[in-house]
C-alpha positions as CSV (number, residue, x, y, z in Angstrom):
1,M,-34.6,-18.7,8.0
2,G,-36.8,-21.8,7.9
3,M,-34.0,-24.1,6.6
4,D,-33.9,-27.4,8.3
5,L,-30.7,-29.4,8.2
6,F,-32.4,-32.7,7.6
7,M,-34.4,-31.3,4.7
8,S,-31.3,-29.6,3.3
9,I,-29.5,-33.0,3.2
10,I,-32.5,-34.7,1.6
11,W,-32.7,-32.0,-1.1
12,G,-29.0,-31.8,-1.4
13,A,-28.9,-35.5,-2.3
14,R,-30.7,-34.6,-5.5
15,S,-28.1,-32.0,-6.5
16,T,-25.1,-34.1,-5.6
17,L,-26.4,-37.3,-7.3
18,L,-27.6,-35.3,-10.4
19,M,-24.1,-33.8,-10.9
20,A,-22.4,-37.2,-10.3
21,L,-24.7,-39.1,-12.6
22,S,-24.5,-36.5,-15.3
23,T,-20.7,-36.5,-15.1
24,V,-20.5,-40.3,-15.4
25,G,-23.0,-40.2,-18.3
26,F,-20.8,-37.7,-20.2
27,C,-17.7,-39.8,-19.4
28,I,-19.3,-42.8,-20.9
29,L,-20.4,-40.9,-24.0
30,I,-16.8,-39.6,-24.5
31,G,-14.7,-42.5,-23.3
32,V,-16.5,-45.6,-24.6
33,P,-16.5,-44.5,-28.3
34,I,-12.8,-43.4,-28.1
35,G,-11.7,-46.6,-26.4
36,L,-13.8,-48.8,-28.8
37,V,-12.4,-47.1,-32.0
38,A,-8.8,-47.0,-30.7
39,G,-8.9,-50.6,-29.6
40,Y,-10.2,-51.9,-32.9
41,Y,-8.2,-49.8,-35.3
42,R,-4.4,-49.7,-35.3
43,N,-3.2,-46.3,-36.6
44,W,-1.4,-43.2,-35.3
45,I,-4.7,-41.4,-34.6
46,C,-5.8,-44.1,-32.2
47,D,-2.4,-44.2,-30.6
48,A,-2.5,-40.5,-30.1
49,L,-5.9,-40.7,-28.4
50,M,-4.6,-43.3,-26.0
51,R,-1.4,-41.3,-25.3
52,L,-3.7,-38.3,-24.6
53,S,-5.7,-40.4,-22.1
54,D,-2.4,-41.5,-20.5
55,I,-1.3,-37.9,-20.0
56,A,-4.7,-37.0,-18.6
57,M,-4.5,-39.9,-16.1
58,A,-1.0,-39.0,-15.1
59,V,-2.1,-35.6,-13.8
60,P,-4.1,-35.5,-10.5
61,E,-7.7,-35.3,-11.7
62,I,-9.0,-33.3,-8.8
63,M,-6.4,-30.5,-9.4
64,V,-7.3,-30.2,-13.0
65,A,-11.0,-30.2,-12.2
66,I,-10.5,-27.4,-9.6
67,A,-8.6,-25.3,-12.2
68,I,-11.3,-25.8,-14.8
69,A,-14.2,-25.2,-12.4
70,Q,-12.4,-22.1,-11.0
71,T,-12.1,-20.7,-14.5
72,L,-15.7,-21.3,-15.5
73,G,-17.1,-20.0,-12.2
74,P,-19.2,-21.7,-9.5
75,S,-22.2,-23.6,-10.9
76,A,-23.4,-27.2,-11.3
77,G,-22.5,-27.1,-15.0
78,S,-18.9,-26.1,-14.2
79,V,-18.5,-29.1,-11.9
80,I,-20.0,-31.5,-14.5
81,F,-17.8,-30.2,-17.3
82,A,-14.7,-30.1,-15.2
83,L,-15.1,-33.7,-13.9
84,S,-16.2,-35.0,-17.3
85,I,-13.0,-33.6,-18.9
86,T,-10.8,-35.3,-16.3
87,Y,-12.6,-38.6,-15.8
88,W,-13.3,-39.9,-19.3
89,P,-9.9,-41.6,-19.7
90,F,-10.8,-44.2,-17.1
91,W,-13.6,-45.5,-19.3
92,A,-11.6,-45.1,-22.5
93,R,-8.7,-47.2,-21.1
94,L,-11.1,-49.9,-19.9
95,V,-12.9,-50.2,-23.2
96,Y,-9.6,-50.0,-25.1
97,A,-8.1,-52.9,-23.3
98,E,-11.2,-55.1,-23.5
99,T,-11.6,-54.3,-27.3
100,R,-7.9,-55.2,-28.0
101,S,-8.4,-58.6,-26.3
102,M,-11.7,-59.3,-28.1
103,R,-10.4,-58.2,-31.5
104,N,-8.6,-61.5,-32.2
105,E,-11.4,-63.7,-31.1
106,V,-12.8,-66.3,-33.5
107,F,-16.3,-64.8,-33.8
108,I,-14.7,-61.4,-34.8
109,E,-12.6,-63.1,-37.4
110,S,-15.7,-64.9,-38.7
111,A,-17.6,-61.6,-38.9
112,Q,-14.7,-60.1,-40.9
113,A,-14.6,-63.1,-43.2
114,L,-18.4,-62.7,-43.9
115,G,-17.7,-59.1,-45.0
116,A,-19.1,-57.2,-42.0
117,S,-18.1,-53.6,-41.8
118,P,-15.8,-52.4,-38.9
119,W,-18.6,-50.3,-37.4
120,R,-21.0,-53.2,-37.5
121,I,-18.5,-55.5,-35.8
122,M,-17.8,-52.8,-33.1
123,I,-21.4,-52.0,-32.4
124,L,-23.1,-55.5,-32.7
125,H,-20.3,-57.9,-31.8
126,I,-17.8,-56.1,-29.5
127,L,-19.8,-53.5,-27.6
128,P,-22.4,-56.0,-26.1
129,G,-19.5,-58.0,-24.6
130,L,-18.2,-54.8,-23.0
131,I,-21.4,-53.9,-21.2
132,P,-20.8,-55.9,-18.0
133,S,-17.3,-54.2,-17.6
134,I,-18.8,-50.8,-18.3
135,I,-21.6,-51.3,-15.8
136,V,-19.2,-52.3,-13.1
137,R,-16.8,-49.4,-13.8
138,T,-19.8,-47.0,-13.9
139,S,-21.1,-48.1,-10.5
140,V,-17.7,-47.7,-8.9
141,G,-17.1,-44.5,-10.8
142,I,-20.3,-42.9,-9.4
143,G,-19.0,-43.2,-5.9
144,A,-15.6,-41.6,-6.8
145,T,-17.4,-38.9,-8.7
146,I,-19.6,-38.1,-5.7
147,L,-16.5,-37.5,-3.6
148,S,-15.1,-35.2,-6.2
149,T,-18.4,-33.3,-6.5
150,V,-18.6,-32.8,-2.8
151,T,-14.9,-31.7,-2.8
152,L,-15.5,-29.0,-5.4
153,S,-18.7,-27.8,-3.8
154,C,-16.9,-27.7,-0.4
155,L,-14.3,-25.4,-2.0
156,G,-17.1,-23.1,-3.2
157,L,-17.1,-24.2,-6.9
158,G,-20.4,-26.0,-6.9
159,P,-24.0,-24.7,-7.2
160,P,-24.3,-21.3,-5.4
161,P,-26.8,-20.6,-2.6
162,P,-29.6,-21.2,-2.0
163,T,-29.3,-24.6,-3.8
164,P,-28.7,-27.2,-1.2
165,E,-25.7,-29.5,-1.8
166,W,-23.8,-31.8,0.5
167,G,-20.4,-30.2,-0.1
168,R,-21.6,-26.7,0.5
169,I,-23.4,-27.7,3.7
170,I,-20.1,-29.2,5.0
171,S,-18.3,-26.0,4.0
172,E,-20.9,-23.8,5.8
173,S,-20.7,-25.9,9.0
174,R,-17.1,-24.7,9.7
175,D,-18.5,-21.4,11.0
176,Y,-20.4,-23.3,13.8
177,L,-17.7,-25.6,15.0
178,P,-17.1,-27.0,17.6
179,D,-20.5,-26.2,19.2
180,A,-22.8,-27.6,16.5
181,W,-20.8,-30.8,15.9
182,W,-23.8,-32.4,14.2
183,Y,-23.8,-29.8,11.4
184,P,-20.8,-31.4,9.4
185,L,-21.5,-34.9,10.7
186,A,-24.9,-35.3,9.1
187,P,-23.9,-34.5,5.5
188,G,-20.6,-36.3,6.0
189,L,-22.5,-39.5,7.0
190,A,-24.8,-39.0,4.0
191,V,-21.8,-38.9,1.7
192,F,-20.1,-41.9,3.4
193,V,-23.2,-44.1,3.2
194,T,-24.0,-43.2,-0.4
195,V,-20.4,-43.7,-1.7
196,L,-20.1,-47.0,0.3
197,S,-23.4,-48.2,-1.2
198,F,-22.2,-47.6,-4.7
199,Y,-18.9,-49.3,-4.0
200,L,-20.6,-52.4,-2.5
201,F,-23.0,-52.4,-5.4
202,G,-20.1,-52.3,-7.9
203,D,-18.3,-55.1,-6.1
204,G,-21.5,-57.2,-6.2
205,L,-21.8,-56.6,-9.9
206,R,-18.2,-57.6,-10.4
207,R,-18.8,-60.9,-8.6
208,A,-22.0,-61.5,-10.5
209,F,-20.4,-60.9,-13.9
210,S,-17.2,-62.9,-13.0
211,P,-17.4,-66.4,-14.6
212,R,-15.0,-67.7,-12.0
213,S,-17.1,-66.4,-9.1
214,Y,-20.2,-67.8,-10.9
215,G,-18.7,-71.2,-11.1
216,R,-17.7,-71.2,-7.4
217,D,-21.2,-70.1,-6.3
218,S,-22.8,-72.8,-8.5
219,R,-20.8,-75.5,-6.8
């Protein structure tokens, strides 16, 4: 049919990475504001948001994502929506913890004494200090999201044919095993190398942004 396995993997990288990056982007848009507001304010609404995130993290994310994607039908949008709904608490909890620790810093109290509004303090004083942690969490989260994206596509919940996607290629390869052993091996290696690259990149960022690591390297 004129479909080459190598070209399918190359074009499938675009579909897989696009879904993973879109999911992480939506998670940041949802989780960062919730964690920032809940960490700065202290009221029952913020506590309820954090309890909601705790409940979401207590349930296996992939099972919830499968249920949501199955309900919406197989498509790239279903995968993005399902994973965004289940993964945003990770960013919310990170930002929440960092904001709570920064809220009592001297420069925050100084800004409050000068009459700065809460939104100005959160956006101009707290959020810039959270960017390194958000970047590291995002780089690691992309690798985990790629695995979840491939899993959903392998189950038939991803983009329908003829859109190439790594998970669907792995799923289709089962009909040709064990003779064509290279059929699942090629996309599997692509997933492995890509996820490992993002994890190593995230670990490098963590070391770069760590003051203790910086001091050790400088010596």
